[in-house]
C-alpha positions, 0 to 999 in steps of 0.5 A, spaced: 443 429 790 443 429 783 449 426 780 453 432 776 455 426 770 451 427 764 449 421 759 452 422 752 447 424 747 446 417 742 448 418 734 441 417 732 438 423 736 444 427 735 442 427 727 435 428 728 436 434 733 441 438 727 436 435 721 430 439 725 435 445 727 437 446 719 430 445 717 428 451 722 434 455 720 432 454 712 424 457 713 427 463 718 432 465 713 428 463 707 421 463 708 415 460 704 417 457 697 413 462 694 416 468 697 422 466 693 419 469 687 416 476 690 419 482 689 418 486 695 414 493 694 418 499 696 414 504 701 413 511 698 414 515 703 414 521 698 412 523 691 420 522 688 419 515 692 412 514 688 415 516 682 421 511 683 416 505 685 413 506 678 419 506 674 421 500 677 414 497 676 414 491 670 412 494 663 406 492 661 405 486 656 405 488 649 401 486 643 402 479 640 400 482 634 406 487 632 401 490 626 396 492 631 401 495 635 403 499 629 396 501 629 395 503 636 400 509 634 395 515 633 399 519 628 399 513 624 392 511 624 391 518 621 396 517 616 393 510 614 386 512 614 389 519 609 392 513 604 386 509 604 382 515 602 387 518 597 389 511 594 382 508 592 380 515 590 386 516 587 386 510 582 379 511 581 381 519 578 386 515 574 381 511 571 376 516 570 382 521 567 383 515 561 377 514 560 375 522 559 380 523 554 379 517 550 371 519 550 373 526 548 378 525 542 378 517 541 385 517 540 389 511 545 395 515 543 392 521 547 391 517 553 398 514 552 400 521 552 396 523 559 400 517 562 407 519 560 405 526 563 405 524 569 411 519 569 416 525 565 417 530 571 418 524 576 424 521 571 427 529 570 426 532 577 425 525 582 432 527 585 430 534 586 424 531 590 428 528 595 432 534 597 426 538 598 423 531 603 430 533 607 430 540 606 423 541 609 418 537 614 415 532 611 408 533 613 408 540 611 410 537 604 405 532 604 400 537 606 402 542 599 402 536 595 396 533 597 392 540 596 395 541 589 392 534 587 385 536 590 385 543 586 387 540 580 382 534 580 377 539 582 378 543 576 377 538 572 370 536 576 367 542 575 369 543 567 366 536 566 360 537 570 359 544 566 360 541 560 366 545 558 372 540 559 377 539 553 383 534 552 388 539 554 385 541 560 386 534 562 393 533 559 395 539 563 392 537 570 395 530 568 402 534 568 401 538 574 399 531 578 406 529 576 410 535 578 406 534 585 408 527 585 415 529 584 415 531 591 410 527 594 413 520 593 419 521 597 416 525 602 411 520 604 415 514 603 420 518 608 414 520 613 412 513 614 418 513 620 415 519 623 409 517 624 410 510 626 417 510 630 423 506 628 420 501 633 414 500 628 417 502 621 417 494 618 409 493 620 408 500 618 411 499 611 407 493 610 401 496 612 402 501 607 404 496 602 397 493 603 393 500 603 396 501 596 394 494 593 387 495 597 386 502 593 388 498 586 383 493 587 377 498 590 379 504 586 378 502 579 371 498 581 369 505 584 371 509 578 367 504 573 360 504 578 361 512 578 362 513 571 356 509 569 351 511 574 353 519 574 359 521 569 367 522 570 366 529 573 363 526 580 369 521 580 374 527 581 370 531 585 371 524 589 378 525 589 378 532 590 374 532 597 379 525 599 385 529 598 382 535 602 380 530 607 387 528 607 390 535 608 386 535 614 388 529 618 395 531 617 394 537 620 391 534 626 397 530 627 400 531 635 407 534 632 410 532 640 409 525 638 412 524 631 419 522 630 423 528 629 428 528 624 433 533 622 432 538 617 438 539 613 440 546 612 441 549 605 448 547 601 450 546 595 452 539 593 446 535 597 444 531 591 451 529 589 452 527 597 445 523 597 448 519 591 455 518 594 451 515 600 448 510 596 455 508 593 458 507 600 452 503 603 452 496 599 446 494 602 442 500 599 446 500 593 444 493 591 437 494 593 436 499 589 440 496 582 436 489 583 429 493 584 431 496 578 432 489 574 425 486 577 421 493 576 423 493 568 420 487 566 417 484 572 412 489 575 407 492 570 403 486 568 397 490 565 400 490 558 402 482 558 395 481 562 391 485 556 395 480 551 393 474 554 385 476 555 385 478 548 390 472 544 390 466 549 383 466 553 378 470 548 374 473 552 372 480 554 373 486 559 370 482 564 376 477 563 381 482 563 378 484 570 378 477 573 385 477 572 387 484 574 383 482 581 386 476 582 393 479 581 391 484 586 388 478 591 395 476 591 398 483 592 394 484 598 396 477 601 403 478 600 402 485 604 398 482 610 404 477 610 409 481 609 407 485 616 409 478 620 416 479 618 421 481 623 426 483 618 429 483 610 436 481 608 439 482 601 440 475 600 432 474 601 431 480 596 435 476 591 431 469 592 425 473 592 427 476 585 428 470 582 422 466 584 418 472 581 421 470 574 420 463 575 413 464 576 413 468 571 416 463 566 411 457 569 405 463 567 407 463 560 407 455 560 400 454 564 396 450 559 389 452 562 385 459 565 385 455 573 392 454 573 395 461 570 389 464 575 393 460 581 400 462 578 398 469 578 395 469 585 402 466 587 406 471 583 402 477 586 404 474 593 411 474 592 411 481 588 409 485 594 413 481 599 419 482 595 417 490 594 415 490 601 421 487 603 426 491 599 423 498 601 424 496 609 431 494 608 432 501 605 429 504 610 432 501 616 439 501 613 439 509 611 441 515 616 436 519 617 439 526 614 438 523 608 432 519 607 428 523 603 434 523 597 435 516 598 428 514 597 427 519 591 433 515 588 429 509 590 422 511 587 425 513 581 429 507 578 422 504 581 417 508 577 422 510 571 423 502 570 416 501 569 415 507 565 420 503 560 416 496 562 410 498 558 413 499 551 418 494 551 413 489 554 408 491 549 412 490 543 414 483 544 406 482 545 404 485 539 410 481 535 411 475 538 405 474 542 402 474 549 406 468 552 413 470 549 411 477 553 410 473 559 417 470 558 420 477 557 417 479 564 421 473 567 427 476 564 428 482 568 427 479 575 432 472 573 437 476 570 437 481 576 437 475 581 444 472 577 447 479 577 446 482 584 447 475 586 454 475 583 456 481 585 455 480 592 459 474 592 465 477 588 465 482 593 467 477 599 473 475 600 470 468 602 466 467 596 459 465 597 458 464 604 461 468 607 457 474 602 451 471 605 454 472 612 456 479 610 449 482 608 445 478 613 449 479 619 450 486 621 457 488 623 458 490 631 460 497 630 454 497 625 449 495 631 453 500 635 451 506 631 444 504 629 441 506 636 445 512 636 442 514 629 435 513 632 437 517 638 439 523 633 433 522 629 429 522 636 
């Protein structure tokens, strides 16, 4: 009969048994190691379950290139294509317009009057255009303005080809185009937000700037070839066809995919409301002040480059074309680089404005043409980075219901300062020389950087460091209200 007595297990055997049991328990509870990273897939018994499973699935990876992501939006692609057409042909039409007036009259003064007639409506009625951009659907406003551009240039083209064109015809068409520009510019600036959406706004603004610079580079070359080959009339007809094509592209946009913007009802005091909004928004206010300083001397380089061509380098029209092309190449490079920036801050704008002024002073001291061209390309890069950053800061800060009025004020200051710039820099170049004119170009951006920088520092209780923190970091309340603003816009 076996004994009922049991032997006590050894300590070594006890530890081995415990270890084995723990291992079996771990495999039972956790399974293979790879299973820790797997998410169980729910069973879709009903359509509702299937929809829930689809919504819980991980989103598709976003493109690494933010610019390509913006161009993936159908409405924005149509908008960019329309801008390529109208910017290129528009620059060509401007060159043909000036050349036609000069060939008809032989008067440079009348050429200047033609340019003035295009700027005067913006200076007088620019803010009214912003009210219209907020009060009516912007796509419809752009369709009307592009139709006016197309019909006015079509009339001049037909008159030129038939041999019945006169100088006053061109002057009237220039004034009509200036009136259309009053309503076109603020609506076009604000419409970028609608076609690209808030998530692609920065890249959309950069692409828009690149398209504008590309038009300034290619358009005059197209005009030169057409004028020498077939005359000015066909250049005007090309612009008319491009404008009417832009109307067609705007009409086929999918309205449901546009970022809805509240239309402001007609009421008294809307113009004052827009100005008061700018006054209460420090980022927008100082951005507008700074762009006025930069544009009054630092942006319009046509006059000083013409003086350099004649007085310093002693070359012909081909030398002038080389200088303007190098500036445009730098500007196009800056526009492409700006698509990589994630944001814009007021302190960055102050630094870029100072860099524009310093580069222009360096260009004034350039000892040779290769050095001057190198500095000119760098100047184009920095200038476009500044202009794109300034536009981005204003558009991403402004509330949707006043976007048109604020952008109208911004464009008014930018274009109005450039209108003053031509006369001012021309007088300096004529009486003091081309190098003095380049020095005068640098005064505006440098003075603006100093004035705005000191103003920002004085507004801060803690001095310059606190100013940088205030204007480069959003307050928590502002961060909380920004998505709410975009939700209202959507």
